[in-house]
C-alpha positions as CSV (number, residue, x, y, z in Angstrom):
1,X,115.2,191.1,105.5
2,X,117.3,189.1,107.7
3,X,117.5,189.5,111.6
4,X,118.5,193.3,111.8
5,X,117.9,196.0,109.1
6,X,120.6,198.8,108.5
7,X,119.7,201.7,106.3
8,X,121.6,204.8,105.5
9,X,120.1,207.5,104.1
10,X,122.1,210.3,102.0
11,X,120.5,213.3,100.3
12,X,120.5,217.2,100.4
13,X,118.4,219.4,102.7
14,X,115.4,217.0,102.2
15,X,116.8,214.3,103.8
16,X,118.9,216.6,106.4
17,X,117.2,215.6,109.5
18,X,118.3,218.4,111.5
19,X,117.6,220.9,108.9
20,X,113.7,219.6,108.7
21,X,113.3,219.5,112.4
22,X,114.9,223.0,112.8
23,X,113.7,225.0,109.9
24,X,110.0,223.4,109.4
25,X,109.7,221.8,113.0
26,X,108.9,218.7,111.0
27,X,109.7,215.1,111.2
28,X,112.1,213.9,108.2
29,X,111.1,211.1,105.9
30,X,113.8,208.9,107.9
31,X,112.2,209.4,111.2
32,X,108.5,208.0,109.6
33,X,110.4,205.3,107.8
34,X,112.1,204.4,111.1
35,X,108.8,204.5,113.0
36,X,106.8,202.4,110.1
37,X,109.6,199.9,110.4
38,X,109.8,199.2,114.1
39,X,106.2,197.9,113.6
40,X,106.8,195.2,110.8
41,X,108.9,191.9,111.1
42,X,111.7,191.8,111.9
43,X,111.4,195.1,113.9
44,X,115.2,195.8,114.3
45,X,115.7,198.6,112.2
46,X,118.3,201.1,112.5
47,X,118.1,204.5,109.9
48,X,121.2,206.5,109.7
49,X,120.6,209.9,108.0
50,X,123.3,211.2,106.3
51,X,121.7,214.2,104.9
52,X,123.6,217.6,104.1
53,X,122.4,220.8,103.0
54,X,123.2,222.5,99.6
55,X,124.5,219.2,98.5
56,X,124.7,218.4,94.6
57,X,125.2,214.6,93.6
58,X,128.4,215.6,93.3
59,X,128.9,216.6,96.9
60,X,127.1,213.5,98.1
61,X,129.3,211.4,95.7
62,X,132.7,212.5,97.0
63,X,131.4,211.6,100.3
64,X,129.3,208.7,99.7
65,X,132.1,205.6,101.0
66,X,132.7,207.2,104.4
67,X,129.0,208.0,104.6
68,X,127.6,205.0,103.7
69,X,129.9,202.1,102.4
70,X,131.9,202.1,105.6
71,X,128.7,201.7,107.5
72,X,127.9,198.3,105.8
73,X,124.3,198.9,105.5
74,X,121.5,196.5,103.7
75,X,120.0,199.9,101.8
76,X,121.6,203.0,100.9
77,X,118.7,205.5,100.0
78,X,120.1,208.1,97.6
79,X,117.9,210.8,97.6
80,X,119.6,214.2,95.2
81,X,119.2,216.2,92.2
82,X,117.6,219.1,93.3
83,X,120.5,221.5,93.7
84,X,122.1,220.3,90.6
85,X,118.7,221.1,88.7
86,X,118.7,224.8,90.5
87,X,122.3,225.2,89.3
88,X,122.3,223.7,85.8
89,X,119.1,226.5,85.5
90,X,120.8,229.1,86.9
91,X,124.1,228.6,84.4
92,X,121.6,228.1,81.4
93,X,119.5,231.3,82.4
94,X,122.3,233.9,83.7
95,X,125.7,232.1,82.6
96,X,126.9,232.2,85.8
97,X,126.6,231.2,89.6
98,X,127.1,233.7,92.0
99,X,129.5,233.2,95.0
100,X,126.5,233.8,97.2
101,X,124.3,231.3,95.3
102,X,127.4,228.8,95.3
103,X,127.7,229.1,99.0
104,X,125.4,226.9,100.5
105,X,124.2,229.0,103.4
106,X,122.6,226.5,105.4
107,X,125.8,224.6,106.2
108,X,128.4,227.4,105.2
109,X,130.7,225.8,102.7
110,X,131.0,226.0,99.1
111,X,129.5,223.6,96.8
112,X,132.1,222.4,94.5
113,X,129.4,220.7,92.8
114,X,127.4,223.7,92.0
115,X,130.9,225.4,90.7
116,X,131.4,222.4,88.4
117,X,128.3,223.0,85.9
118,X,129.8,226.2,84.7
119,X,131.3,224.4,82.0
120,X,127.8,224.2,80.4
121,X,128.3,227.5,79.2
122,X,130.4,226.1,76.3
123,X,127.9,223.8,75.1
124,X,125.4,225.3,72.2
125,X,121.9,225.4,72.5
126,X,119.6,225.2,75.9
127,X,118.3,221.9,75.1
128,X,121.9,220.3,74.6
129,X,123.0,222.3,77.9
130,X,119.6,221.1,79.6
131,X,120.1,217.4,78.5
132,X,124.0,217.3,79.3
133,X,123.4,218.9,83.0
134,X,120.8,216.1,83.7
135,X,123.4,213.7,82.0
136,X,126.4,214.4,84.3
137,X,123.8,214.8,87.6
138,X,122.7,210.7,86.5
139,X,126.0,210.0,86.1
140,X,127.1,210.2,89.7
141,X,123.7,209.0,91.2
142,X,124.4,206.1,88.9
143,X,128.2,205.7,90.1
144,X,126.9,206.0,93.7
145,X,124.3,203.0,93.1
146,X,127.1,201.1,91.5
147,X,129.6,201.5,94.3
148,X,126.9,200.4,96.6
149,X,126.2,197.3,94.3
150,X,129.9,196.7,94.4
151,X,129.7,196.5,98.4
152,X,127.0,194.3,98.8
153,X,124.8,196.9,99.5
154,X,121.1,197.3,97.5
155,X,120.6,201.0,96.4
156,X,117.2,202.5,96.6
157,X,117.1,205.4,94.1
158,X,114.7,208.5,94.7
159,X,113.3,210.6,92.0
160,X,113.0,214.4,92.6
161,X,110.3,216.2,94.0
162,X,108.5,218.6,91.7
163,X,108.8,222.3,92.4
164,X,106.1,224.0,94.0
165,X,104.2,226.5,91.9
166,X,105.5,229.6,92.8
167,X,107.3,232.6,91.3
168,X,107.8,231.6,87.6
169,X,110.6,232.5,85.3
170,X,113.0,230.8,82.5
171,X,115.0,229.7,85.1
172,X,112.6,228.0,87.4
173,X,111.3,226.6,84.2
174,X,114.9,225.0,83.0
175,X,115.1,223.6,86.4
176,X,111.6,221.7,86.2
177,X,112.9,220.5,82.6
178,X,115.9,219.6,84.2
179,X,114.0,217.6,86.9
180,X,112.1,215.6,84.6
181,X,115.0,214.5,82.3
182,X,117.2,213.4,85.5
183,X,113.9,211.3,86.9
184,X,113.3,209.7,83.4
185,X,117.1,208.8,83.5
186,X,116.5,207.7,86.9
187,X,113.6,205.5,86.1
188,X,115.2,204.1,83.2
189,X,118.2,202.8,85.0
190,X,116.3,201.4,87.6
191,X,114.6,199.5,84.8
192,X,117.9,198.2,83.5
193,X,118.7,197.2,86.4
194,X,115.6,194.7,87.8
195,X,116.3,193.4,91.2
196,X,119.4,195.4,91.6
197,X,118.4,199.1,92.1
198,X,114.9,199.8,93.5
199,X,112.9,202.8,92.4
200,X,111.2,205.3,95.1
201,X,109.5,207.4,92.5
202,X,108.5,210.5,95.0
203,X,108.1,212.6,92.0
204,X,104.6,211.1,91.8
205,X,103.6,210.9,94.6
206,X,104.1,214.2,95.4
207,X,103.1,215.4,92.2
208,X,99.8,217.9,91.9
209,X,97.4,216.0,89.9
210,X,95.3,219.1,89.2
211,X,98.4,220.7,87.9
212,X,101.1,218.2,86.9
213,X,104.5,219.6,87.0
214,X,103.9,221.1,90.2
215,X,104.4,219.6,93.6
216,X,101.1,219.1,95.4
217,X,100.7,222.1,98.0
218,X,99.6,219.7,100.7
219,X,103.4,218.6,100.6
220,X,105.2,221.8,100.1
221,X,107.0,223.8,103.0
222,X,108.6,226.2,100.2
223,X,109.9,226.0,96.5
224,X,111.9,222.8,97.0
225,X,111.5,221.6,100.4
226,X,108.9,219.0,101.9
227,X,106.6,219.9,104.9
228,X,106.0,217.4,107.4
229,X,103.0,215.8,105.0
230,X,105.5,215.6,102.2
231,X,108.1,213.7,104.3
232,X,105.6,211.4,105.4
233,X,104.7,210.7,101.8
234,X,107.9,210.1,100.6
235,X,108.4,207.8,103.5
236,X,105.3,205.8,102.5
237,X,107.1,205.6,99.3
238,X,109.9,204.3,100.4
239,X,108.1,202.0,102.5
240,X,106.6,200.3,99.4
241,X,109.8,199.9,97.7
242,X,111.2,198.0,100.5
243,X,108.0,196.0,101.6
244,X,106.1,196.1,98.2
245,X,103.5,197.2,100.8
246,X,101.1,200.6,101.0
247,X,100.7,202.7,104.1
248,X,99.6,205.6,104.9
249,X,100.1,208.1,108.1
250,X,97.9,209.7,110.4
251,X,99.8,213.0,111.4
252,X,97.1,214.0,114.0
253,X,97.4,211.1,116.5
254,X,101.0,209.7,115.4
255,X,99.5,206.9,114.6
256,X,100.2,204.4,111.5
257,X,97.2,203.2,109.4
258,X,97.7,200.9,106.4
259,X,95.6,201.3,103.1
């Protein structure tokens, strides 16, 4: 790291600082990460939060240049895919995406990315639909990483958090399968680009070790969102990705305790 570190975080509602602060009365992982990095040399760190609720990887990619590249950061945190998994699962389970679902009510605008997955209806077989949906979403994540690298920015690619255990249904099951496929692809992409694309594997850190495949309830605010402890845990994962050092948080007194 140089004399000043500039980081831009782009993602959906789990990155949307205003949404997290307002909806769950919680700090976002970018808040925690900035707090950590101010206590680590060089200490001069700027983190720009460019999260927007309801977005898919397609939506993130559409604004990546303006939101990230034009800021000329040292690092870009790319954290998306949860909404893609939801749309893909809905198309497979129901054959359609109701307009009320396609409209991201949290931000009041249409997610064109979600509607793009309607093309999966033309593919025969559930497994092939799942694989193709994950492939499309991962392709957009990889395109953002490539754009960052081309512009001298180090991408930090995050895996997608697991779902919280709740109302089980075929649609939820499909969503979980998409997340597993996407995360396998994310890890493989990072492994193919050592030293170029940094992996932040939040899925493993947030997974429920007693019920693998579900989010640890300690970290969940609802089916897909992280509460403050989950946000802190993700910040610790990102801190390790940046510095190769471990850290944990005390949320009771606000101090950071290295593990």
